[in-house]
C-alpha positions as CSV (number, residue, x, y, z in Angstrom):
1,X,-93.4,153.6,82.2
2,X,-93.7,156.8,80.2
3,X,-92.9,157.7,76.6
4,X,-90.5,160.5,76.0
5,X,-89.7,162.3,72.7
6,X,-86.6,164.1,71.5
7,X,-87.3,167.4,69.7
8,X,-85.0,170.1,68.2
9,X,-85.0,173.5,69.8
10,X,-84.9,175.2,66.4
11,X,-88.3,176.8,65.6
12,X,-87.7,176.7,61.8
13,X,-87.9,172.9,61.8
14,X,-91.1,170.9,62.2
15,X,-92.4,170.0,65.6
16,X,-92.2,166.2,64.9
17,X,-90.2,164.2,67.4
18,X,-86.8,162.9,66.2
19,X,-86.8,159.8,68.5
20,X,-89.1,158.1,71.0
21,X,-88.2,156.0,74.0
22,X,-90.1,154.5,76.9
23,X,-88.3,155.1,80.2
24,X,-89.2,155.3,83.9
25,X,-88.1,159.0,84.2
26,X,-87.2,162.0,82.1
27,X,-83.6,162.0,83.5
28,X,-83.1,158.4,82.2
29,X,-84.6,159.4,78.9
30,X,-82.2,162.4,78.6
31,X,-79.2,160.1,79.4
32,X,-80.3,157.6,76.8
33,X,-80.7,160.3,74.1
34,X,-77.3,161.8,75.0
35,X,-75.8,158.4,74.5
36,X,-77.5,157.9,71.2
37,X,-76.4,161.3,69.9
38,X,-72.9,160.9,71.4
39,X,-73.3,164.2,73.3
40,X,-72.8,165.2,76.9
41,X,-75.9,165.9,78.9
42,X,-75.2,169.6,78.7
43,X,-74.7,169.6,74.9
44,X,-78.0,167.6,74.5
45,X,-79.9,170.2,76.6
46,X,-78.5,173.0,74.5
47,X,-79.6,171.5,71.2
48,X,-82.6,169.4,72.0
49,X,-85.7,169.2,74.2
50,X,-86.9,166.0,75.8
51,X,-90.7,166.0,76.5
52,X,-93.1,163.6,78.0
53,X,-95.6,162.3,75.4
54,X,-99.1,162.0,76.6
55,X,-100.7,158.8,75.4
56,X,-104.4,158.8,74.5
57,X,-106.5,155.7,74.4
58,X,-108.5,157.3,71.5
59,X,-107.4,156.4,68.0
60,X,-108.4,157.9,64.7
61,X,-110.5,154.8,64.0
62,X,-112.8,155.5,67.0
63,X,-112.7,159.3,66.9
64,X,-113.6,161.2,70.0
65,X,-115.9,158.7,71.6
């Protein structure tokens, strides 16, 4: 399964994710976030961006080894 993050479309706000979820597909993640925010899928897509989050096996503890 893949991690997806919910982000605002507004550039003035920080680029930190609002919410994270692990789902099999981006369409299921969008449906989940729409339900959490009580929005239709169209409203969610107008206000937010759902992106896949790349997971790295590297941590700050081990650096770039």
